[in-house]
All heavy atoms as TSV, in Angstrom:
chain	resi	resn	atom	element	x	y	z
A	1	MET	N	N	35.387	151.622	72.914
A	1	MET	CA	C	36.376	150.606	72.643
A	1	MET	C	C	37.130	150.937	71.374
A	1	MET	O	O	36.490	151.341	70.387
A	1	MET	CB	C	35.642	149.263	72.486
A	1	MET	CG	C	36.616	148.185	72.018
A	1	MET	SD	S	36.040	146.486	71.679
A	1	MET	CE	C	34.328	146.434	71.745
A	2	ASP	N	N	38.418	150.800	71.437
A	2	ASP	CA	C	39.290	151.039	70.248
A	2	ASP	C	C	39.124	149.921	69.278
A	2	ASP	O	O	38.899	148.726	69.649
A	2	ASP	CB	C	40.751	151.098	70.665
A	2	ASP	CG	C	41.096	152.381	71.408
A	2	ASP	OD1	O	40.343	153.376	71.236
A	2	ASP	OD2	O	42.069	152.412	72.183
A	3	ALA	N	N	39.220	150.216	68.018
A	3	ALA	CA	C	39.103	149.163	66.974
A	3	ALA	C	C	40.270	148.173	67.100
A	3	ALA	O	O	41.409	148.602	67.347
A	3	ALA	CB	C	39.101	149.803	65.617
A	4	LEU	N	N	40.026	146.931	66.841
A	4	LEU	CA	C	41.044	145.944	66.839
A	4	LEU	C	C	41.814	146.020	65.511
A	4	LEU	O	O	41.294	146.433	64.479
A	4	LEU	CB	C	40.448	144.560	66.949
A	4	LEU	CG	C	39.641	144.307	68.273
A	4	LEU	CD1	C	38.973	142.917	68.239
A	4	LEU	CD2	C	40.565	144.452	69.469
A	5	ILE	N	N	43.078	145.662	65.546
A	5	ILE	CA	C	43.983	145.813	64.395
A	5	ILE	C	C	44.161	144.415	63.773
A	5	ILE	O	O	44.326	143.399	64.466
A	5	ILE	CB	C	45.331	146.344	64.886
A	5	ILE	CG1	C	45.131	147.707	65.483
A	5	ILE	CG2	C	46.336	146.395	63.731
A	5	ILE	CD1	C	46.385	148.199	66.236
A	6	THR	N	N	44.165	144.357	62.452
A	6	THR	CA	C	44.399	143.095	61.771
A	6	THR	C	C	45.879	142.853	61.770
A	6	THR	O	O	46.705	143.743	61.890
A	6	THR	CB	C	43.908	143.137	60.317
A	6	THR	OG1	O	44.651	144.084	59.616
A	6	THR	CG2	C	42.419	143.462	60.216
A	7	VAL	N	N	46.265	141.608	61.582
A	7	VAL	CA	C	47.647	141.235	61.499
A	7	VAL	C	C	48.331	141.942	60.311
A	7	VAL	O	O	49.415	142.458	60.375
A	7	VAL	CB	C	47.842	139.710	61.397
A	7	VAL	CG1	C	49.275	139.327	61.133
A	7	VAL	CG2	C	47.322	139.005	62.693
A	8	THR	N	N	47.561	141.986	59.191
A	8	THR	CA	C	48.106	142.637	57.978
A	8	THR	C	C	48.396	144.113	58.295
A	8	THR	O	O	49.467	144.661	57.944
A	8	THR	CB	C	47.120	142.558	56.805
A	8	THR	OG1	O	46.931	141.154	56.573
A	8	THR	CG2	C	47.600	143.297	55.596
A	9	ASP	N	N	47.449	144.810	58.959
A	9	ASP	CA	C	47.642	146.221	59.294
A	9	ASP	C	C	48.808	146.409	60.246
A	9	ASP	O	O	49.580	147.327	60.144
A	9	ASP	CB	C	46.398	146.863	59.862
A	9	ASP	CG	C	45.299	147.050	58.788
A	9	ASP	OD1	O	45.627	147.017	57.593
A	9	ASP	OD2	O	44.145	147.212	59.202
A	10	PHE	N	N	48.939	145.489	61.217
A	10	PHE	CA	C	50.073	145.525	62.155
A	10	PHE	C	C	51.395	145.425	61.425
A	10	PHE	O	O	52.321	146.192	61.631
A	10	PHE	CB	C	49.900	144.404	63.214
A	10	PHE	CG	C	51.170	144.264	64.095
A	10	PHE	CD1	C	51.404	145.205	65.119
A	10	PHE	CD2	C	52.135	143.325	63.782
A	10	PHE	CE1	C	52.546	145.066	65.905
A	10	PHE	CE2	C	53.261	143.173	64.530
A	10	PHE	CZ	C	53.501	144.082	65.586
A	11	CYS	N	N	51.491	144.410	60.512
A	11	CYS	CA	C	52.717	144.183	59.761
A	11	CYS	C	C	53.082	145.441	58.948
A	11	CYS	O	O	54.272	145.862	58.898
A	11	CYS	CB	C	52.583	143.003	58.839
A	11	CYS	SG	S	52.494	141.400	59.736
A	12	LYS	N	N	52.085	146.042	58.279
A	12	LYS	CA	C	52.377	147.279	57.491
A	12	LYS	C	C	52.831	148.383	58.426
A	12	LYS	O	O	53.716	149.138	58.077
A	12	LYS	CB	C	51.075	147.653	56.769
A	12	LYS	CG	C	50.782	146.811	55.595
A	12	LYS	CD	C	49.451	147.259	54.925
A	12	LYS	CE	C	49.001	146.332	53.821
A	12	LYS	NZ	N	47.730	146.777	53.258
A	13	ALA	N	N	52.180	148.531	59.591
A	13	ALA	CA	C	52.519	149.639	60.499
A	13	ALA	C	C	53.920	149.571	61.029
A	13	ALA	O	O	54.596	150.579	61.222
A	13	ALA	CB	C	51.496	149.691	61.665
A	14	VAL	N	N	54.408	148.375	61.312
A	14	VAL	CA	C	55.743	148.217	61.877
A	14	VAL	C	C	56.816	147.848	60.847
A	14	VAL	O	O	57.963	147.696	61.122
A	14	VAL	CB	C	55.774	147.216	63.058
A	14	VAL	CG1	C	54.916	147.715	64.210
A	14	VAL	CG2	C	55.424	145.808	62.659
A	15	GLY	N	N	56.367	147.649	59.603
A	15	GLY	CA	C	57.301	147.424	58.476
A	15	GLY	C	C	57.917	146.030	58.444
A	15	GLY	O	O	59.087	145.907	58.160
A	16	ILE	N	N	57.075	145.021	58.751
A	16	ILE	CA	C	57.578	143.629	58.651
A	16	ILE	C	C	56.725	142.861	57.705
A	16	ILE	O	O	55.571	143.239	57.405
A	16	ILE	CB	C	57.581	142.904	60.076
A	16	ILE	CG1	C	56.167	142.772	60.620
A	16	ILE	CG2	C	58.529	143.622	60.998
A	16	ILE	CD1	C	56.103	141.894	61.829
A	17	SER	N	N	57.292	141.782	57.148
A	17	SER	CA	C	56.522	140.949	56.183
A	17	SER	C	C	55.691	139.899	57.010
A	17	SER	O	O	55.869	139.722	58.215
A	17	SER	CB	C	57.502	140.179	55.335
A	17	SER	OG	O	58.294	139.301	56.095
A	18	ARG	N	N	54.765	139.261	56.287
A	18	ARG	CA	C	53.957	138.205	56.967
A	18	ARG	C	C	54.824	137.080	57.375
A	18	ARG	O	O	54.601	136.426	58.414
A	18	ARG	CB	C	52.886	137.689	55.959
A	18	ARG	CG	C	51.561	138.441	56.054
A	18	ARG	CD	C	51.024	138.555	57.457
A	18	ARG	NE	N	50.098	137.523	57.808
A	18	ARG	CZ	C	48.788	137.650	57.824
A	18	ARG	NH1	N	48.197	138.754	57.478
A	18	ARG	NH2	N	48.005	136.675	58.232
A	19	SER	N	N	55.908	136.789	56.615
A	19	SER	CA	C	56.793	135.658	56.962
A	19	SER	C	C	57.494	136.018	58.320
A	19	SER	O	O	57.716	135.153	59.132
A	19	SER	CB	C	57.739	135.283	55.843
A	19	SER	OG	O	58.625	136.374	55.612
A	20	THR	N	N	57.856	137.292	58.437
A	20	THR	CA	C	58.526	137.673	59.736
A	20	THR	C	C	57.529	137.567	60.857
A	20	THR	O	O	57.863	137.134	61.946
A	20	THR	CB	C	59.073	139.108	59.631
A	20	THR	OG1	O	60.068	139.127	58.592
A	20	THR	CG2	C	59.670	139.593	60.936
A	21	TRP	N	N	56.270	137.975	60.581
A	21	TRP	CA	C	55.231	137.804	61.598
A	21	TRP	C	C	55.102	136.311	62.078
A	21	TRP	O	O	55.109	136.053	63.267
A	21	TRP	CB	C	53.850	138.247	61.046
A	21	TRP	CG	C	52.702	137.811	61.856
A	21	TRP	CD1	C	51.891	136.754	61.680
A	21	TRP	CD2	C	52.207	138.446	63.093
A	21	TRP	NE1	N	50.934	136.625	62.690
A	21	TRP	CE2	C	51.118	137.678	63.518
A	21	TRP	CE3	C	52.566	139.543	63.814
A	21	TRP	CZ2	C	50.432	137.998	64.673
A	21	TRP	CZ3	C	51.874	139.900	64.955
A	21	TRP	CH2	C	50.793	139.103	65.350
A	22	HIS	N	N	55.105	135.413	61.089
A	22	HIS	CA	C	55.040	133.991	61.464
A	22	HIS	C	C	56.211	133.512	62.250
A	22	HIS	O	O	56.111	132.699	63.176
A	22	HIS	CB	C	54.752	133.154	60.194
A	22	HIS	CG	C	53.415	133.378	59.625
A	22	HIS	ND1	N	52.262	133.030	60.231
A	22	HIS	CD2	C	53.036	133.964	58.468
A	22	HIS	CE1	C	51.243	133.389	59.527
A	22	HIS	NE2	N	51.655	133.972	58.417
A	23	LYS	N	N	57.361	134.016	61.887
A	23	LYS	CA	C	58.623	133.656	62.649
A	23	LYS	C	C	58.472	134.197	64.112
A	23	LYS	O	O	58.807	133.446	65.086
A	23	LYS	CB	C	59.855	134.253	62.023
A	23	LYS	CG	C	60.264	133.604	60.733
A	23	LYS	CD	C	61.454	134.312	60.065
A	23	LYS	CE	C	61.683	133.784	58.668
A	23	LYS	NZ	N	62.736	134.586	58.006
A	24	LEU	N	N	58.024	135.376	64.249
A	24	LEU	CA	C	57.851	135.971	65.607
A	24	LEU	C	C	56.801	135.214	66.365
A	24	LEU	O	O	56.924	134.907	67.561
A	24	LEU	CB	C	57.431	137.451	65.528
A	24	LEU	CG	C	58.541	138.389	65.006
A	24	LEU	CD1	C	57.930	139.795	64.776
A	24	LEU	CD2	C	59.682	138.463	66.005
A	25	LYS	N	N	55.730	134.807	65.655
A	25	LYS	CA	C	54.673	134.035	66.339
A	25	LYS	C	C	55.152	132.742	66.864
A	25	LYS	O	O	54.834	132.257	67.951
A	25	LYS	CB	C	53.488	133.843	65.402
A	25	LYS	CG	C	52.249	133.352	66.080
A	25	LYS	CD	C	51.054	133.344	65.169
A	25	LYS	CE	C	49.879	132.771	65.920
A	25	LYS	NZ	N	48.775	132.411	65.031
A	26	ARG	N	N	55.993	131.998	66.044
A	26	ARG	CA	C	56.546	130.743	66.490
A	26	ARG	C	C	57.423	130.924	67.739
A	26	ARG	O	O	57.501	129.988	68.507
A	26	ARG	CB	C	57.360	130.073	65.362
A	26	ARG	CG	C	56.497	129.434	64.307
A	26	ARG	CD	C	57.284	128.548	63.389
A	26	ARG	NE	N	58.260	129.275	62.569
A	26	ARG	CZ	C	57.968	129.879	61.391
A	26	ARG	NH1	N	56.790	129.883	60.964
A	26	ARG	NH2	N	58.950	130.508	60.750
A	27	LYS	N	N	58.000	132.092	67.884
A	27	LYS	CA	C	58.859	132.389	69.069
A	27	LYS	C	C	58.078	132.993	70.173
A	27	LYS	O	O	58.642	133.431	71.207
A	27	LYS	CB	C	59.970	133.334	68.677
A	27	LYS	CG	C	60.938	132.783	67.689
A	27	LYS	CD	C	61.953	133.856	67.313
A	27	LYS	CE	C	62.967	133.385	66.300
A	27	LYS	NZ	N	63.950	134.400	65.993
A	28	ASN	N	N	56.744	133.094	70.033
A	28	ASN	CA	C	55.844	133.790	71.009
A	28	ASN	C	C	56.363	135.188	71.251
A	28	ASN	O	O	56.428	135.682	72.393
A	28	ASN	CB	C	55.794	132.975	72.362
A	28	ASN	CG	C	55.058	131.698	72.135
A	28	ASN	OD1	O	54.033	131.638	71.489
A	28	ASN	ND2	N	55.581	130.628	72.776
A	29	ALA	N	N	56.727	135.901	70.168
A	29	ALA	CA	C	57.330	137.229	70.293
A	29	ALA	C	C	56.417	138.292	69.626
A	29	ALA	O	O	56.933	139.326	69.196
A	29	ALA	CB	C	58.702	137.256	69.733
A	30	THR	N	N	55.114	138.018	69.464
A	30	THR	CA	C	54.185	138.963	68.882
A	30	THR	C	C	53.401	139.614	69.963
A	30	THR	O	O	53.360	139.173	71.080
A	30	THR	CB	C	53.248	138.276	67.900
A	30	THR	OG1	O	52.477	137.308	68.659
A	30	THR	CG2	C	53.961	137.579	66.802
A	31	PRO	N	N	52.697	140.714	69.634
A	31	PRO	CA	C	51.733	141.249	70.603
A	31	PRO	C	C	50.686	140.201	70.889
A	31	PRO	O	O	50.454	139.298	70.125
A	31	PRO	CB	C	51.135	142.443	69.872
A	31	PRO	CG	C	52.047	142.745	68.755
A	31	PRO	CD	C	52.739	141.552	68.418
A	32	ALA	N	N	50.019	140.357	72.024
A	32	ALA	CA	C	48.915	139.439	72.401
A	32	ALA	C	C	47.872	139.458	71.283
A	32	ALA	O	O	47.497	140.496	70.757
A	32	ALA	CB	C	48.260	139.823	73.686
A	33	ILE	N	N	47.397	138.232	70.897
A	33	ILE	CA	C	46.479	138.037	69.802
A	33	ILE	C	C	45.133	137.693	70.322
A	33	ILE	O	O	45.029	136.826	71.287
A	33	ILE	CB	C	47.001	136.970	68.823
A	33	ILE	CG1	C	48.350	137.375	68.275
A	33	ILE	CG2	C	45.982	136.706	67.721
A	33	ILE	CD1	C	49.061	136.236	67.578
A	34	ILE	N	N	44.096	138.187	69.791
A	34	ILE	CA	C	42.725	137.793	70.053
A	34	ILE	C	C	42.196	137.036	68.814
A	34	ILE	O	O	42.345	137.590	67.718
A	34	ILE	CB	C	41.778	139.031	70.309
A	34	ILE	CG1	C	42.309	139.862	71.451
A	34	ILE	CG2	C	40.383	138.601	70.529
A	34	ILE	CD1	C	41.634	141.196	71.556
A	35	THR	N	N	41.662	135.860	69.018
A	35	THR	CA	C	41.175	135.136	67.925
A	35	THR	C	C	39.653	135.073	68.059
A	35	THR	O	O	39.086	134.656	69.009
A	35	THR	CB	C	41.746	133.657	67.891
A	35	THR	OG1	O	43.119	133.739	67.835
A	35	THR	CG2	C	41.228	132.904	66.671
A	36	ILE	N	N	38.970	135.587	67.001
A	36	ILE	CA	C	37.546	135.651	66.953
A	36	ILE	C	C	37.085	134.923	65.746
A	36	ILE	O	O	37.329	135.348	64.619
A	36	ILE	CB	C	37.015	137.117	66.898
A	36	ILE	CG1	C	37.566	137.912	68.085
A	36	ILE	CG2	C	35.450	137.175	66.835
A	36	ILE	CD1	C	37.371	139.384	67.950
A	37	GLY	N	N	36.419	133.817	65.918
A	37	GLY	CA	C	35.964	133.000	64.792
A	37	GLY	C	C	37.050	132.610	63.868
A	37	GLY	O	O	36.883	132.606	62.615
A	38	GLY	N	N	38.265	132.316	64.385
A	38	GLY	CA	C	39.383	131.938	63.563
A	38	GLY	C	C	40.148	133.139	62.978
A	38	GLY	O	O	41.131	132.897	62.278
A	39	ILE	N	N	39.684	134.332	63.179
A	39	ILE	CA	C	40.374	135.532	62.657
A	39	ILE	C	C	41.151	136.158	63.764
A	39	ILE	O	O	40.669	136.390	64.856
A	39	ILE	CB	C	39.366	136.453	62.048
A	39	ILE	CG1	C	38.561	135.841	60.931
A	39	ILE	CG2	C	40.002	137.749	61.598
A	39	ILE	CD1	C	37.380	136.628	60.488
A	40	GLN	N	N	42.460	136.433	63.472
A	40	GLN	CA	C	43.319	137.057	64.528
A	40	GLN	C	C	43.236	138.569	64.422
A	40	GLN	O	O	43.212	139.176	63.413
A	40	GLN	CB	C	44.761	136.652	64.243
A	40	GLN	CG	C	45.032	135.179	64.350
A	40	GLN	CD	C	46.460	134.814	64.047
A	40	GLN	OE1	O	47.180	135.557	63.407
A	40	GLN	NE2	N	46.894	133.668	64.499
A	41	ARG	N	N	43.105	139.185	65.651
A	41	ARG	CA	C	43.102	140.585	65.792
A	41	ARG	C	C	44.045	140.969	66.934
A	41	ARG	O	O	44.308	140.122	67.793
A	41	ARG	CB	C	41.729	141.162	66.076
A	41	ARG	CG	C	40.735	140.902	64.994
A	41	ARG	CD	C	41.030	141.835	63.806
A	41	ARG	NE	N	40.040	141.770	62.783
A	41	ARG	CZ	C	40.184	141.076	61.623
A	41	ARG	NH1	N	41.241	140.362	61.415
A	41	ARG	NH2	N	39.221	141.095	60.696
A	42	ILE	N	N	44.468	142.189	66.986
A	42	ILE	CA	C	45.377	142.678	68.012
A	42	ILE	C	C	44.808	143.983	68.583
A	42	ILE	O	O	44.368	144.838	67.878
A	42	ILE	CB	C	46.792	142.949	67.448
A	42	ILE	CG1	C	47.295	141.727	66.651
A	42	ILE	CG2	C	47.746	143.373	68.555
A	42	ILE	CD1	C	48.416	142.026	65.752
A	43	ARG	N	N	44.789	144.083	69.941
A	43	ARG	CA	C	44.379	145.293	70.579
A	43	ARG	C	C	45.430	146.371	70.400
A	43	ARG	O	O	46.636	146.094	70.539
A	43	ARG	CB	C	44.123	145.059	72.051
A	43	ARG	CG	C	42.879	144.340	72.380
A	43	ARG	CD	C	42.587	144.406	73.925
A	43	ARG	NE	N	41.293	143.907	74.195
A	43	ARG	CZ	C	41.011	142.738	74.722
A	43	ARG	NH1	N	42.015	141.908	74.993
A	43	ARG	NH2	N	39.776	142.392	74.940
A	44	PRO	N	N	45.030	147.645	70.190
A	44	PRO	CA	C	45.986	148.713	70.089
A	44	PRO	C	C	46.969	148.805	71.275
A	44	PRO	O	O	48.090	149.079	71.185
A	44	PRO	CB	C	45.146	149.960	69.906
A	44	PRO	CG	C	43.861	149.469	69.330
A	44	PRO	CD	C	43.646	148.074	69.928
A	45	GLU	N	N	46.394	148.527	72.467
A	45	GLU	CA	C	47.196	148.548	73.719
A	45	GLU	C	C	48.299	147.499	73.702
A	45	GLU	O	O	49.378	147.726	74.189
A	45	GLU	CB	C	46.338	148.370	74.953
A	45	GLU	CG	C	45.144	149.300	75.122
A	45	GLU	CD	C	43.946	148.800	74.359
A	45	GLU	OE1	O	43.592	147.635	74.333
A	45	GLU	OE2	O	43.298	149.714	73.725
A	46	ALA	N	N	47.978	146.367	73.121
A	46	ALA	CA	C	48.971	145.293	72.996
A	46	ALA	C	C	50.119	145.677	72.081
A	46	ALA	O	O	51.279	145.360	72.275
A	46	ALA	CB	C	48.333	143.981	72.587
A	47	VAL	N	N	49.733	146.435	70.983
A	47	VAL	CA	C	50.778	146.866	70.095
A	47	VAL	C	C	51.695	147.890	70.783
A	47	VAL	O	O	52.894	147.793	70.659
A	47	VAL	CB	C	50.120	147.542	68.859
A	47	VAL	CG1	C	51.205	148.174	67.928
A	47	VAL	CG2	C	49.321	146.537	68.032
A	48	GLU	N	N	51.089	148.857	71.493
A	48	GLU	CA	C	51.889	149.811	72.215
A	48	GLU	C	C	52.840	149.133	73.243
A	48	GLU	O	O	54.046	149.489	73.326
A	48	GLU	CB	C	50.971	150.833	72.962
A	48	GLU	CG	C	50.184	151.724	72.017
A	48	GLU	CD	C	51.103	152.596	71.129
A	48	GLU	OE1	O	52.153	153.048	71.609
A	48	GLU	OE2	O	50.722	152.764	69.989
A	49	LYS	N	N	52.311	148.159	73.981
A	49	LYS	CA	C	53.181	147.430	74.965
A	49	LYS	C	C	54.291	146.702	74.232
A	49	LYS	O	O	55.448	146.744	74.639
A	49	LYS	CB	C	52.251	146.473	75.723
A	49	LYS	CG	C	53.040	145.646	76.796
A	49	LYS	CD	C	52.112	144.705	77.496
A	49	LYS	CE	C	52.921	143.860	78.485
A	49	LYS	NZ	N	52.176	142.794	79.021
A	50	TRP	N	N	53.991	146.043	73.141
A	50	TRP	CA	C	54.951	145.290	72.381
A	50	TRP	C	C	56.077	146.245	71.848
A	50	TRP	O	O	57.286	145.887	71.942
A	50	TRP	CB	C	54.245	144.576	71.225
A	50	TRP	CG	C	55.162	143.694	70.436
A	50	TRP	CD1	C	55.530	142.404	70.655
A	50	TRP	CD2	C	55.797	144.067	69.158
A	50	TRP	NE1	N	56.375	141.947	69.634
A	50	TRP	CE2	C	56.501	142.948	68.707
A	50	TRP	CE3	C	55.805	145.207	68.394
A	50	TRP	CZ2	C	57.296	142.953	67.529
A	50	TRP	CZ3	C	56.551	145.215	67.245
A	50	TRP	CH2	C	57.281	144.126	66.801
A	51	LEU	N	N	55.624	147.377	71.295
A	51	LEU	CA	C	56.622	148.346	70.792
A	51	LEU	C	C	57.526	148.846	71.928
A	51	LEU	O	O	58.777	148.921	71.750
A	51	LEU	CB	C	55.941	149.496	70.155
A	51	LEU	CG	C	55.250	149.249	68.790
A	51	LEU	CD1	C	54.437	150.366	68.377
A	51	LEU	CD2	C	56.323	148.905	67.751
A	52	ALA	N	N	56.938	149.155	73.096
A	52	ALA	CA	C	57.760	149.622	74.222
A	52	ALA	C	C	58.750	148.542	74.718
A	52	ALA	O	O	59.903	148.868	74.947
A	52	ALA	CB	C	56.822	150.028	75.352
A	53	GLU	N	N	58.281	147.311	74.735
A	53	GLU	CA	C	59.173	146.234	75.176
A	53	GLU	C	C	60.304	146.023	74.194
A	53	GLU	O	O	61.453	145.847	74.596
A	53	GLU	CB	C	58.411	144.908	75.319
A	53	GLU	CG	C	57.457	144.920	76.517
A	53	GLU	CD	C	56.486	143.700	76.516
A	53	GLU	OE1	O	56.501	142.941	75.518
A	53	GLU	OE2	O	55.763	143.571	77.454
A	54	ASN	N	N	60.041	146.064	72.908
A	54	ASN	CA	C	61.061	145.912	71.912
A	54	ASN	C	C	61.981	147.091	71.782
A	54	ASN	O	O	63.112	146.930	71.486
A	54	ASN	CB	C	60.379	145.522	70.557
A	54	ASN	CG	C	59.973	144.100	70.511
A	54	ASN	OD1	O	60.779	143.200	70.380
A	54	ASN	ND2	N	58.684	143.852	70.771
A	55	GLU	N	N	61.439	148.260	72.039
A	55	GLU	CA	C	62.253	149.490	72.090
A	55	GLU	C	C	63.257	149.388	73.219
A	55	GLU	O	O	64.450	149.678	73.046
A	55	GLU	CB	C	61.408	150.715	72.219
A	55	GLU	CG	C	62.124	152.012	72.225
A	55	GLU	CD	C	61.231	153.196	72.345
A	55	GLU	OE1	O	60.486	153.307	73.395
A	55	GLU	OE2	O	61.163	153.971	71.416
A	56	ALA	N	N	62.797	148.890	74.376
A	56	ALA	CA	C	63.687	148.775	75.544
A	56	ALA	C	C	64.766	147.686	75.274
A	56	ALA	O	O	65.920	147.919	75.618
A	56	ALA	CB	C	62.845	148.374	76.785
A	57	GLN	N	N	64.396	146.641	74.616
A	57	GLN	CA	C	65.374	145.572	74.305
A	57	GLN	C	C	66.405	146.102	73.298
A	57	GLN	O	O	67.574	145.855	73.433
A	57	GLN	CB	C	64.681	144.331	73.690
A	57	GLN	CG	C	63.874	143.568	74.718
A	57	GLN	CD	C	63.091	142.399	74.061
A	57	GLN	OE1	O	63.241	142.160	72.871
A	57	GLN	NE2	N	62.304	141.785	74.849
A	58	GLY	N	N	65.946	146.865	72.342
A	58	GLY	CA	C	66.856	147.439	71.357
A	58	GLY	C	C	67.833	148.402	71.909
A	58	GLY	O	O	68.978	148.452	71.521
A	59	SER	N	N	67.399	149.211	72.860
A	59	SER	CA	C	68.296	150.214	73.438
A	59	SER	C	C	69.253	149.662	74.475
A	59	SER	O	O	70.264	150.177	74.774
A	59	SER	CB	C	67.481	151.371	74.073
A	59	SER	OG	O	66.724	150.904	75.151
A	60	ALA	N	N	68.910	148.410	74.974
A	60	ALA	CA	C	69.737	147.787	75.965
A	60	ALA	C	C	70.975	147.098	75.219
A	60	ALA	O	O	71.916	146.717	75.907
A	60	ALA	CB	C	68.969	146.770	76.785
A	61	ALA	N	N	70.790	146.836	73.986
A	61	ALA	CA	C	71.887	146.051	73.266
A	61	ALA	C	C	73.077	146.922	72.933
A	61	ALA	O	O	73.147	148.059	72.962
A	61	ALA	CB	C	71.323	145.554	71.980
């Protein structure tokens, strides 16, 4: 099993602030989140899917 990614690590990896993360979350525009004991984690596969979807949207504009 691949290690789960923290929200902080995700934000650093894609170059966004926590406030941007919260804006995206309110719009349901983040990668799928797993909540374990109140702690949010993201599967690496969800990050890859999210990046591919956003890359496709960016190139369509």
